[in-house]
C-alpha positions as CSV (number, residue, x, y, z in Angstrom):
1,M,-43.6,14.0,10.8
2,R,-42.6,15.0,14.3
3,G,-40.2,12.9,16.7
4,Q,-37.0,13.7,15.1
5,L,-34.6,16.3,16.6
6,C,-32.9,19.5,15.0
7,P,-29.5,20.8,16.3
8,G,-29.9,22.3,19.7
9,Q,-32.8,19.4,20.7
10,I,-35.6,21.4,19.0
11,E,-38.4,19.0,17.9
12,C,-38.6,18.6,14.1
13,C,-41.6,20.8,13.1
14,E,-42.1,19.0,9.7
15,C,-40.4,16.5,7.5
16,A,-40.6,16.1,3.5
17,S,-38.9,13.6,1.6
18,G,-36.6,12.5,4.4
19,N,-35.4,15.9,5.3
20,C,-36.1,17.3,8.7
21,L,-37.0,21.0,8.5
22,C,-36.0,23.2,11.6
23,P,-36.9,26.6,13.1
24,A,-34.6,29.7,12.1
25,Q,-31.3,29.1,13.9
26,T,-27.8,30.4,14.0
27,P,-26.1,28.7,10.9
28,T,-23.7,25.8,12.3
29,P,-20.7,24.3,10.6
30,P,-21.1,21.3,9.2
31,P,-20.4,17.8,11.1
32,T,-16.4,16.8,11.2
33,P,-16.2,14.9,7.7
34,F,-14.9,11.4,7.7
35,V,-11.3,10.9,6.4
36,N,-10.2,8.0,4.6
37,P,-7.0,6.2,5.6
38,T,-3.7,7.8,5.0
39,P,-5.1,11.1,6.1
40,K,-3.0,14.4,6.1
41,P,-1.0,15.0,9.3
42,S,-3.8,17.2,10.5
43,A,-7.6,17.1,10.0
44,P,-9.1,19.9,8.2
45,T,-9.9,23.1,10.0
46,P,-13.7,22.6,10.8
47,P,-15.6,25.5,9.3
48,T,-15.8,28.7,10.9
49,F,-18.1,31.6,9.9
50,L,-16.0,34.7,9.3
51,P,-17.0,37.9,9.1
52,T,-16.7,39.9,5.7
53,S,-16.0,43.5,4.9
54,K,-18.6,43.1,1.9
55,P,-22.5,43.3,2.4
56,T,-23.8,40.3,4.2
57,P,-26.0,38.9,1.1
58,S,-29.6,38.5,1.7
59,V,-31.2,35.5,3.5
60,P,-34.6,33.8,2.0
61,P,-37.2,33.6,4.8
62,T,-37.1,29.8,4.7
63,P,-34.3,28.6,6.6
64,P,-31.6,26.1,5.0
65,T,-32.5,22.6,6.1
66,P,-30.0,20.9,8.6
67,F,-29.4,17.9,6.2
68,E,-29.9,17.2,2.4
69,A,-31.4,14.5,0.7
70,N,-29.0,11.5,-0.2
71,P,-29.4,10.2,-2.5
72,P,-30.0,14.0,-4.4
73,N,-33.0,14.4,-6.5
74,W,-30.6,15.0,-9.7
75,P,-32.3,17.5,-12.5
76,P,-33.0,16.2,-15.8
77,T,-29.6,17.5,-17.0
78,V,-27.8,15.0,-15.2
79,S,-28.1,11.1,-16.1
80,V,-27.1,8.3,-13.5
81,F,-26.5,5.0,-15.2
82,S,-26.2,1.4,-14.2
83,P,-24.6,-1.0,-16.4
84,S,-27.8,-2.9,-16.7
85,D,-29.7,0.0,-18.0
86,Q,-31.0,-0.2,-21.3
87,N,-31.5,3.3,-22.9
88,I,-27.8,4.4,-22.2
89,Q,-26.9,4.9,-25.9
90,Q,-30.0,6.5,-26.6
91,V,-29.6,8.9,-23.7
92,I,-26.0,10.0,-24.7
93,D,-26.6,10.0,-28.9
94,A,-29.3,12.4,-28.1
95,A,-27.3,14.9,-26.1
96,Y,-24.7,14.6,-28.6
97,K,-27.2,15.3,-31.6
98,T,-27.6,18.6,-29.7
99,N,-24.1,19.5,-28.8
100,G,-21.6,17.5,-30.8
101,G,-20.6,16.3,-34.2
102,H,-19.2,18.0,-37.6
103,E,-22.5,18.4,-39.4
104,P,-22.5,21.3,-39.2
105,P,-19.1,21.9,-38.6
106,D,-18.6,22.8,-34.6
107,N,-22.3,21.7,-33.9
108,G,-23.5,23.0,-30.6
109,Q,-20.6,25.3,-30.0
110,F,-22.7,28.1,-28.2
111,S,-25.7,25.4,-27.4
112,S,-27.7,26.7,-24.3
113,E,-27.7,22.8,-23.3
114,R,-25.6,21.3,-20.7
115,Y,-25.2,17.7,-19.7
116,A,-23.5,15.7,-16.9
117,F,-23.2,11.6,-17.3
118,L,-22.7,9.8,-14.3
119,F,-21.8,6.2,-14.3
120,K,-22.2,3.9,-11.5
121,P,-19.1,1.4,-10.9
122,G,-19.3,-1.6,-13.2
123,I,-18.8,-2.5,-17.0
124,Y,-20.2,-0.7,-20.0
125,T,-20.4,-1.8,-23.5
126,V,-21.8,1.7,-25.1
127,D,-19.8,4.2,-26.8
128,V,-19.9,7.9,-25.3
129,P,-19.1,10.5,-27.8
130,V,-18.5,13.9,-25.8
131,G,-19.9,17.0,-27.1
132,Y,-19.8,20.6,-26.0
133,Y,-20.9,21.4,-22.3
134,T,-20.9,17.9,-21.4
135,T,-18.7,15.7,-18.6
136,V,-18.5,12.2,-18.2
137,H,-18.0,11.1,-14.7
138,G,-17.3,7.4,-13.0
139,L,-18.6,7.4,-9.4
140,G,-16.1,4.6,-8.3
141,E,-13.7,5.1,-5.8
142,R,-11.3,3.9,-7.6
143,S,-10.7,4.6,-11.8
144,S,-10.9,1.3,-12.6
145,D,-14.4,1.0,-10.7
146,V,-16.2,1.9,-13.9
147,E,-14.7,0.4,-17.3
148,F,-16.0,1.0,-20.7
149,T,-15.1,-2.4,-23.1
150,S,-16.7,-0.8,-26.1
151,A,-14.6,0.1,-29.0
152,K,-14.6,3.6,-28.7
153,G,-15.5,4.0,-25.4
154,V,-15.6,7.6,-24.0
155,Y,-14.2,9.8,-27.2
156,S,-14.3,13.3,-28.8
157,T,-13.8,14.0,-32.3
158,Q,-12.8,17.3,-33.9
159,G,-15.6,19.6,-34.6
160,D,-14.5,20.4,-38.1
161,Y,-13.4,17.9,-40.6
162,S,-11.4,20.3,-42.7
163,F,-7.7,20.2,-41.5
164,Q,-7.4,24.0,-41.2
165,I,-10.1,23.7,-38.5
166,G,-10.0,20.3,-37.4
167,A,-10.2,20.8,-33.1
168,L,-9.6,24.3,-33.1
169,N,-12.8,24.8,-31.9
170,S,-13.4,21.8,-29.7
171,F,-13.7,23.7,-26.5
172,W,-15.8,22.9,-23.2
173,R,-15.7,19.4,-22.4
174,G,-14.4,16.9,-20.1
175,A,-14.2,13.3,-18.9
176,E,-13.1,11.9,-15.5
177,N,-12.5,8.7,-13.1
178,F,-13.1,5.7,-15.2
179,K,-10.9,3.0,-17.2
180,T,-11.4,2.3,-21.2
181,H,-10.3,-0.2,-23.1
182,A,-11.0,1.5,-26.3
183,S,-9.7,-0.1,-29.6
184,Y,-11.1,1.4,-32.2
185,Q,-8.7,2.2,-35.3
186,W,-9.5,5.9,-35.9
187,F,-7.0,6.2,-38.4
188,P,-4.1,4.3,-39.5
189,G,-1.0,4.0,-37.8
190,E,-1.4,5.8,-34.4
191,G,-5.3,5.9,-34.0
192,I,-6.0,2.6,-32.3
193,G,-7.6,3.1,-28.6
194,M,-9.2,6.4,-27.2
195,L,-9.8,9.5,-29.3
196,W,-9.7,12.8,-27.6
197,A,-9.1,15.8,-30.0
198,V,-9.9,19.0,-28.3
199,S,-8.5,22.4,-27.7
200,Q,-8.7,24.8,-24.4
201,A,-11.3,24.7,-21.7
202,T,-11.1,20.8,-21.5
203,F,-9.8,18.3,-19.0
204,L,-9.0,14.3,-19.0
205,R,-8.7,13.5,-15.2
206,R,-8.3,10.2,-13.1
207,I,-8.5,7.9,-16.2
208,E,-6.6,4.8,-17.2
209,V,-6.3,4.0,-20.9
210,V,-5.2,0.4,-21.8
211,N,-4.2,1.1,-25.5
212,S,-3.3,4.5,-26.8
213,L,-4.9,7.9,-26.7
214,A,-4.5,10.1,-29.5
215,L,-5.0,13.9,-28.8
216,Y,-5.4,14.5,-32.5
217,Q,-7.5,13.3,-35.3
218,Y,-6.9,12.7,-39.1
219,T,-9.9,12.1,-41.3
220,G,-8.0,12.1,-44.8
221,G,-6.6,14.5,-47.1
222,D,-3.5,16.7,-46.6
223,A,-3.0,16.9,-43.2
224,A,-4.2,16.0,-39.6
225,G,-6.5,18.5,-38.4
226,F,-5.3,21.3,-36.3
227,A,-5.7,21.3,-32.4
228,S,-4.8,23.6,-29.7
229,G,-5.2,22.0,-26.2
230,G,-5.2,20.5,-23.5
231,Y,-5.0,19.3,-20.3
232,L,-4.6,15.7,-18.8
233,S,-3.7,14.9,-15.3
234,N,-4.1,12.2,-12.5
235,S,-3.8,9.4,-15.3
236,E,-2.2,6.5,-16.6
237,V,-1.9,5.8,-20.4
238,N,-0.2,3.3,-22.0
239,R,0.8,5.4,-25.5
240,I,0.0,8.8,-26.2
241,Y,0.0,10.5,-30.0
242,S,-0.1,14.3,-29.5
243,G,0.3,14.7,-33.0
244,S,-0.8,18.1,-34.3
245,Q,-1.5,19.6,-31.1
246,Q,0.1,23.1,-31.0
247,Q,0.2,22.7,-27.0
248,W,-0.5,20.3,-24.2
249,F,-0.2,20.3,-20.4
250,T,0.0,16.8,-18.4
251,R,0.2,16.5,-14.6
252,N,0.7,13.6,-12.2
253,S,0.4,10.8,-14.7
254,K,1.9,7.8,-15.8
255,V,2.6,7.3,-19.8
256,G,4.3,4.4,-21.4
257,A,5.4,6.4,-24.1
258,W,4.7,10.0,-25.7
259,Y,4.9,10.9,-29.2
260,G,5.0,14.4,-30.9
261,G,4.3,18.0,-30.4
262,V,4.4,21.2,-32.1
263,W,5.2,24.0,-29.8
264,N,4.8,23.8,-26.4
265,M,4.4,20.4,-24.5
266,V,4.7,20.8,-20.6
267,F,5.0,17.8,-18.2
268,V,5.1,18.1,-14.5
269,G,5.2,15.2,-12.0
270,T,4.6,12.8,-15.0
271,N,6.0,9.4,-14.9
272,G,7.6,8.5,-18.1
273,A,7.5,11.7,-19.7
274,P,10.1,12.6,-22.4
275,P,13.2,14.4,-21.4
276,S,13.0,18.3,-21.8
277,H,14.4,19.5,-25.1
278,C,14.0,23.4,-26.1
279,G,12.7,24.0,-29.7
280,R,12.4,21.6,-32.5
281,G,15.6,21.0,-33.2
282,V,17.7,20.0,-36.3
283,Q,15.1,20.5,-39.4
284,G,12.2,20.6,-37.3
285,M,11.8,17.0,-36.3
286,Q,12.8,17.2,-32.4
287,N,9.9,17.9,-30.3
288,P,9.6,20.8,-27.7
289,Y,9.2,19.3,-24.3
290,V,9.6,20.7,-20.9
291,T,9.6,18.4,-18.1
292,I,9.5,18.9,-14.4
293,N,9.8,15.6,-12.5
294,Q,7.9,16.8,-9.6
295,T,4.8,18.7,-8.6
296,P,5.5,21.3,-6.1
297,I,2.1,21.5,-4.4
298,V,-1.2,20.2,-5.7
299,A,-4.3,18.6,-4.5
300,E,-6.5,16.8,-7.0
301,K,-10.0,17.8,-8.2
302,P,-13.1,17.0,-5.8
303,F,-15.3,13.9,-7.4
304,I,-18.1,12.3,-6.3
305,T,-18.5,8.7,-5.5
306,I,-21.7,6.2,-4.8
307,D,-21.9,3.4,-2.2
308,S,-23.5,0.0,-2.8
309,N,-26.7,1.4,-1.0
310,G,-27.2,4.0,-3.6
311,K,-25.7,7.1,-1.4
312,Y,-23.3,9.6,-2.6
313,Y,-20.4,11.1,-1.2
314,L,-18.2,14.1,-2.2
315,Q,-14.5,13.0,-2.1
316,V,-11.9,16.0,-1.7
317,P,-8.3,14.7,-2.0
318,N,-5.8,16.2,0.4
319,P,-2.7,18.5,-0.6
320,K,0.5,16.7,-1.7
321,T,3.9,18.1,-2.0
322,N,6.7,17.1,-4.2
323,S,4.4,14.2,-5.8
324,A,4.7,12.3,-9.0
325,G,2.4,9.8,-10.8
326,P,-1.2,9.5,-10.5
327,Q,-3.6,9.0,-7.5
328,L,-6.2,6.2,-8.7
329,T,-7.3,4.7,-5.3
330,L,-9.2,6.4,-2.4
331,S,-6.3,7.4,-0.4
332,D,-5.3,10.9,1.4
333,T,-8.9,12.0,0.7
334,T,-11.5,13.7,3.0
335,T,-14.9,12.3,2.5
336,Y,-18.3,14.1,2.9
337,D,-21.7,12.6,2.9
338,F,-24.2,14.3,0.6
339,K,-26.4,15.0,3.6
340,D,-23.8,18.1,4.2
341,V,-23.9,18.9,0.1
342,F,-26.4,21.0,-1.5
343,V,-27.4,20.0,-5.0
344,A,-28.2,23.0,-6.7
345,R,-30.5,23.0,-10.1
346,T,-31.2,26.2,-12.1
347,S,-34.5,26.4,-10.9
348,D,-33.5,27.4,-7.4
349,S,-33.3,30.9,-6.7
350,T,-29.5,32.5,-6.0
351,A,-30.7,33.3,-2.6
352,T,-31.2,29.8,-1.9
353,I,-27.7,28.7,-3.1
354,V,-26.0,32.0,-1.2
355,A,-28.0,30.6,2.0
356,K,-26.8,26.9,1.6
357,L,-23.2,28.4,1.4
358,Q,-23.8,30.7,4.5
359,A,-24.8,27.6,6.2
360,G,-21.8,25.8,5.7
361,K,-22.9,23.4,3.2
362,H,-20.8,22.1,0.3
363,V,-22.5,23.3,-3.3
364,V,-22.8,21.2,-6.5
365,L,-24.1,23.2,-9.4
366,T,-26.0,20.8,-11.5
367,P,-25.6,21.7,-15.5
368,G,-27.3,24.6,-16.8
369,I,-26.9,28.4,-16.9
370,Y,-27.5,30.6,-13.6
371,Y,-28.2,33.9,-14.0
372,L,-27.2,34.9,-10.5
373,T,-28.9,38.0,-8.8
374,E,-26.4,38.0,-6.1
375,T,-22.7,37.1,-5.6
376,L,-21.9,33.3,-4.4
377,V,-19.7,33.7,-1.4
378,I,-17.5,31.2,-0.1
379,R,-17.2,31.9,3.8
380,F,-15.8,28.7,5.3
381,N,-12.6,26.9,5.1
382,D,-12.3,23.8,3.1
383,Q,-15.6,24.6,1.6
384,V,-16.3,23.0,-1.9
385,L,-18.3,24.8,-4.8
386,L,-18.1,21.9,-7.7
387,G,-20.1,22.4,-11.0
388,L,-20.9,19.5,-13.4
389,G,-21.6,19.9,-17.0
390,Y,-20.2,23.4,-17.4
391,A,-22.3,25.0,-15.1
392,T,-22.7,28.3,-16.2
393,L,-22.6,31.5,-13.9
394,I,-23.6,34.9,-15.6
395,P,-22.7,37.6,-13.1
396,P,-25.6,40.0,-11.2
397,A,-26.6,43.1,-12.7
398,N,-24.7,45.3,-9.8
399,G,-21.1,44.7,-10.8
400,E,-20.1,42.2,-8.5
401,P,-18.6,39.0,-9.2
402,C,-19.9,35.6,-9.8
403,V,-18.2,33.8,-6.9
404,R,-16.0,35.5,-4.3
405,V,-13.7,33.7,-1.4
406,L,-13.5,35.7,1.6
407,P,-9.9,36.5,2.7
408,Q,-8.3,34.6,5.4
409,L,-9.8,31.5,4.0
410,E,-7.7,28.0,3.7
411,G,-8.5,24.8,2.0
412,V,-11.3,26.1,-0.4
413,R,-12.1,24.3,-3.6
414,I,-13.7,25.8,-6.4
415,A,-14.1,23.6,-9.6
416,G,-15.7,22.9,-12.6
417,L,-17.3,26.2,-13.9
418,L,-17.6,28.5,-16.9
419,L,-17.7,32.1,-16.1
420,Q,-19.7,34.0,-18.5
421,A,-20.0,37.9,-18.9
422,G,-23.3,39.8,-18.7
423,T,-24.3,42.9,-20.2
424,A,-23.7,44.8,-17.4
425,L,-20.1,45.9,-16.3
426,T,-18.4,43.6,-13.9
427,K,-15.1,44.4,-12.1
428,T,-14.2,40.6,-12.1
429,L,-16.1,37.6,-12.7
430,L,-14.2,35.7,-9.8
431,E,-12.6,37.0,-6.8
432,W,-10.4,35.4,-4.1
433,G,-9.7,37.8,-1.2
434,D,-10.0,41.4,-1.1
435,T,-8.1,44.4,-2.3
436,G,-5.9,45.7,0.4
437,T,-6.2,42.6,2.7
438,K,-2.9,41.3,3.4
439,D,-3.7,37.3,3.3
440,A,-0.8,35.0,3.2
441,G,-3.1,32.0,3.0
442,N,-1.9,28.7,4.5
443,P,1.0,26.8,2.3
444,S,0.2,23.5,4.1
445,N,-3.5,24.0,3.2
446,P,-3.8,26.3,0.2
447,G,-6.9,27.0,-1.7
448,F,-7.3,25.5,-5.2
449,L,-9.3,26.2,-8.5
450,H,-9.7,23.3,-10.8
451,D,-11.3,23.4,-14.3
452,I,-12.3,27.3,-14.2
453,F,-13.0,28.5,-17.6
454,A,-14.3,32.4,-18.3
455,R,-15.6,34.1,-21.6
456,I,-16.3,37.4,-22.5
457,G,-18.7,36.8,-25.6
458,G,-19.4,34.0,-27.8
459,P,-23.0,32.9,-27.5
460,D,-24.5,36.5,-26.9
461,H,-26.1,38.5,-29.7
462,Q,-26.0,41.5,-27.2
463,H,-22.8,43.6,-26.0
464,V,-21.2,42.0,-22.9
465,Q,-18.1,43.2,-20.9
466,A,-16.0,42.7,-17.7
467,D,-13.0,44.6,-16.6
468,V,-11.0,41.4,-15.6
469,M,-12.0,37.5,-16.0
470,M,-10.2,36.6,-12.4
471,T,-8.6,38.2,-9.7
472,I,-6.7,36.6,-6.7
473,H,-5.8,38.8,-3.9
474,S,-4.8,35.9,-1.4
475,G,-1.8,34.0,-1.1
476,N,-1.0,30.3,-1.2
477,V,-3.7,29.6,-4.0
478,V,-3.2,26.9,-6.9
479,G,-4.8,27.1,-10.4
480,D,-5.2,23.9,-12.2
481,N,-6.4,24.3,-15.7
482,F,-7.8,27.6,-16.9
483,W,-9.0,29.0,-20.1
484,L,-9.9,32.8,-19.9
485,W,-11.3,34.0,-23.2
486,R,-12.4,37.0,-24.6
487,A,-14.2,35.4,-27.7
488,D,-12.8,36.0,-31.1
489,H,-15.9,34.9,-32.7
490,S,-19.9,34.2,-31.7
491,V,-22.9,33.4,-32.8
492,D,-23.2,36.3,-34.9
493,G,-19.6,35.8,-36.8
494,L,-16.1,37.6,-36.1
495,I,-15.6,39.8,-33.1
496,V,-14.2,43.2,-34.1
497,N,-13.4,47.0,-33.2
498,S,-12.5,45.6,-29.6
499,E,-16.4,44.6,-29.1
500,N,-17.4,42.8,-25.9
501,P,-14.3,44.2,-24.0
502,C,-12.0,42.9,-21.0
503,K,-9.0,44.6,-20.1
504,N,-7.1,41.5,-18.2
505,A,-7.8,38.0,-18.2
506,L,-6.0,37.2,-14.7
507,I,-4.4,39.5,-12.1
508,V,-2.4,38.0,-9.2
509,E,-1.8,40.2,-6.5
510,G,-1.3,37.2,-3.7
511,D,2.0,36.1,-2.6
512,D,2.9,32.3,-3.4
513,V,0.2,31.7,-6.1
514,T,0.9,28.6,-8.4
515,M,-0.7,27.9,-11.8
516,Y,-0.7,24.6,-13.7
517,G,-2.1,24.8,-17.2
518,L,-2.9,28.5,-18.0
519,A,-4.6,29.7,-21.0
520,V,-5.5,33.1,-21.7
521,E,-6.8,34.8,-24.8
522,H,-7.8,38.2,-26.5
523,A,-7.6,40.7,-23.7
524,L,-7.5,44.1,-24.7
525,E,-4.6,45.0,-22.4
526,D,-2.0,43.2,-20.5
527,N,-3.6,39.4,-20.7
528,V,-1.8,38.7,-17.1
529,I,-0.5,40.9,-14.6
530,W,1.2,39.3,-11.5
531,S,2.7,41.4,-8.8
532,G,2.7,38.5,-5.9
533,E,5.8,37.3,-4.7
534,R,7.5,33.8,-5.3
535,G,4.7,33.1,-8.5
536,K,4.9,30.1,-10.4
537,T,3.3,29.1,-13.7
538,Y,3.8,25.4,-15.2
539,F,2.5,25.9,-18.9
540,F,1.2,29.2,-20.0
541,Q,-0.6,29.9,-23.4
542,C,-1.5,33.2,-24.7
543,E,-3.1,34.4,-27.9
544,F,-3.1,38.2,-28.3
545,A,-6.4,39.8,-29.4
546,Y,-7.1,39.5,-33.3
547,D,-8.9,43.1,-33.4
548,V,-6.7,45.5,-31.9
549,T,-4.7,48.3,-33.5
550,Q,-1.4,50.2,-33.2
551,K,-2.8,53.0,-31.8
552,N,-4.9,51.0,-28.9
553,Y,-2.5,48.2,-28.3
554,G,1.2,48.1,-29.5
555,D,1.8,51.8,-28.9
556,K,0.6,51.3,-25.2
557,G,3.1,48.8,-24.6
558,Y,0.8,46.0,-23.7
559,A,2.1,42.4,-23.3
560,A,0.8,38.9,-23.0
561,Y,2.6,38.3,-19.5
562,R,3.6,41.0,-17.2
563,V,5.6,40.5,-14.1
564,A,5.4,43.8,-11.7
565,P,8.8,45.8,-11.8
566,Q,9.0,45.1,-7.6
567,V,8.6,41.3,-7.9
568,Q,12.1,39.7,-7.0
569,K,11.2,36.1,-7.5
570,H,8.8,34.5,-10.2
571,E,9.3,31.3,-12.2
572,S,7.6,30.0,-15.6
573,Y,8.1,26.8,-17.3
574,G,6.9,26.5,-20.9
575,A,5.4,29.7,-21.9
576,G,3.7,30.1,-25.4
577,V,2.7,33.4,-27.0
578,Y,1.1,33.4,-30.4
579,H,0.0,36.4,-32.6
580,Y,-2.4,36.6,-35.4
581,F,-3.2,40.3,-35.6
582,R,-5.9,40.1,-38.4
583,D,-7.3,43.6,-38.8
584,E,-4.1,45.6,-38.8
585,A,-0.4,45.2,-38.8
586,V,0.3,45.5,-35.0
587,S,4.0,45.8,-33.6
588,V,4.2,44.6,-30.1
589,K,7.6,45.1,-28.3
590,S,7.9,42.2,-26.2
591,A,5.5,39.0,-25.4
592,I,6.6,38.9,-22.1
593,V,7.8,41.6,-19.6
594,C,9.2,40.9,-16.1
595,P,12.5,42.5,-14.2
596,S,15.5,41.9,-15.8
597,T,16.6,39.7,-12.8
598,L,13.8,37.1,-13.4
599,E,14.5,37.0,-17.6
600,D,16.3,33.6,-17.3
601,D,13.6,32.3,-14.7
602,F,11.1,32.0,-17.8
603,H,12.1,28.5,-19.2
604,S,11.8,27.6,-22.4
605,P,9.4,30.6,-23.6
606,V,8.3,30.4,-27.2
607,S,6.4,33.2,-29.5
608,V,4.7,32.2,-32.5
609,Y,3.4,34.3,-35.7
610,L,0.2,32.2,-36.5
611,N,-1.0,34.3,-39.6
612,G,-1.7,38.0,-40.1
613,M,0.2,41.2,-40.5
614,G,1.8,41.8,-37.2
615,T,5.1,41.4,-35.2
616,V,6.0,40.7,-31.9
617,K,9.8,42.2,-31.6
618,Y,11.0,40.1,-28.6
619,I,10.1,37.2,-26.5
620,V,11.2,38.2,-22.8
621,N,12.0,41.7,-22.4
622,Q,14.4,42.5,-25.2
623,K,15.5,39.0,-25.8
624,G,14.6,36.7,-28.1
625,V,14.0,36.5,-32.4
626,E,11.1,38.7,-33.6
627,T,8.3,36.5,-34.9
628,S,6.6,38.1,-38.0
629,P,5.5,36.9,-41.5
630,S,9.1,37.0,-42.5
631,S,11.0,36.1,-39.3
632,P,12.5,33.7,-38.2
633,I,11.5,32.2,-41.9
634,S,9.5,33.5,-44.6
635,T,7.8,30.5,-46.0
636,P,4.1,30.2,-45.6
637,G,2.5,29.0,-42.2
638,A,3.7,29.6,-38.7
639,H,6.6,30.9,-37.6
640,P,8.0,29.8,-34.2
641,A,10.9,30.9,-32.1
642,W,12.1,29.9,-28.7
643,I,14.7,31.4,-26.2
644,C,16.8,28.3,-25.2
645,P,19.5,27.7,-22.7
646,T,23.2,27.8,-24.3
647,K,23.4,24.0,-23.5
648,T,20.2,22.2,-24.9
649,L,18.9,19.5,-22.8
650,N,18.3,16.0,-23.8
651,A,16.2,15.3,-26.9
652,T,13.4,12.6,-27.3
653,K,14.0,10.1,-30.0
654,A,10.4,9.7,-31.0
655,L,9.9,11.7,-34.6
656,P,6.7,12.2,-36.2
657,S,4.5,10.0,-38.0
658,K,3.8,10.4,-41.8
659,I,0.7,12.0,-41.1
660,L,1.9,14.2,-38.5
661,R,4.9,15.2,-40.9
662,K,2.4,16.6,-43.8
663,A,0.6,18.4,-40.7
664,L,3.7,20.0,-39.9
665,K,4.5,21.3,-43.3
666,R,1.4,22.9,-43.1
667,V,2.0,24.6,-39.8
668,F,5.6,25.6,-40.7
């Protein structure tokens, strides 16, 4: 169909599915987005094509279309529901049968299937169990536009009903942007409402919970199932029971009451959070809380909405400083019509996705596994790369990263990705900026990484590898919920002898980089190396590798968290380092290493002996109590130790339930 005009007043050569296909031309920035009421003081910088020192990725012979379809053509891995649909429960249950449940235990843990469930505004009476590699998204402008009134609503059960495992392997699932009236009694006492028994690489965002939210599960017997989560942000919850959760991070939320906590519970910008208390207190019955009243700098994760005409929009919340509480309405948010958003599917070539990014499009990666043949390069200010359903990226065979953000960019958003190592050695799975390029970033429009997860091994039968999981060279970048995991187990059993190698989980060279909810595990050298100035972490969780030896690890002086000697300013709030040296009695000198002038800037750090044969002699440099099979106590179970200030902060009056007390006896 002719008669339409391309940019530059060139007549359209063809029109298919409502998209005007135009002759090749120099890529132009996308149109200026609509900004919702209460915008930030200055509008986002219009995208500008920037030069790169890296080789320019190839462009396919067919040029990108100027406008994308809206509504998009979703692939089968994305289900879009309306309240009147009759098959919702059937579709959800079929996905859960593949990727969820506890029979067999942790069913679907290394499945190749991926799912995203999108709910249009309205009221739903279905139950939505959430399994591996599954995400649930309300499509409303307000969190309350999508409501679940069923007894269970949206929920996640632990993957193993033996309490020793419980939810410890309940990874890779998330839910956002809805209101739940769940009223199911999951277990006696505390389990009335929504259940979310999970561990790392999970998220709850932009939700309202009318009743209670239980972050753990009790299925009978001696104790509640162990759990090692987790992440909650931008939400409002009546009551939260954390139970047997070893650690948890909560940001920019409102809670009516919070009960429980084992080793490291961190709250930032959360109204109603309990007051800070270092350690477990007298007889282990007080809870270890680190509470920061305001969030220094953050922007909420981009999300998708739909209007009454069936048109889709990408909503990008603007940065905010010194904030507290949730943002549950469409305020201070930049809106992009999906005509400027390319919806990618695994059947698209990498070259096609790269070309869309190069043309200035935002890109949504639908659920699936993407075997990249070249790096996805972010080239524009304020460009968005958003994954649904744990879209999984495997790097190209040439050793380049899955994703690279060019230096000198601001306002970039990358969210919802699972980065997975391949057989070829990759230097880093994600790279922001360039080595040796001075890039301060923009403090008023930082770059953001939301829900970014990486793994070296797990689903692979063959050897996989990467030197580093994530490298940040640029300044003013904010991380918001990471789990960077060198696998300790796989489809073939336990990982031993430093198989599936990875040297470091995270390297930060940029100044003014902030991390909220940073979890890293099992790297074969320093897990985190931080050389940038004025870095901040709010919640850190690390577990040393199980399969290292004294010769290749302890004797080399590696640490969980290393701040470079030249750094003058660095802050950490709630850093937890755990060890289970399974295969050999390894002795690590210090869990955290930093310049001596920064020791007091690590607030409430904790070291925990979990199991095994090893020892961590000190928590920070040469301060803190040794944790080992016989220290600071010698009874069976885990042995935690904190470095606390001389004057202990206020303790919460909330005490664990009888169920949790049983669990704590097992833990300690």
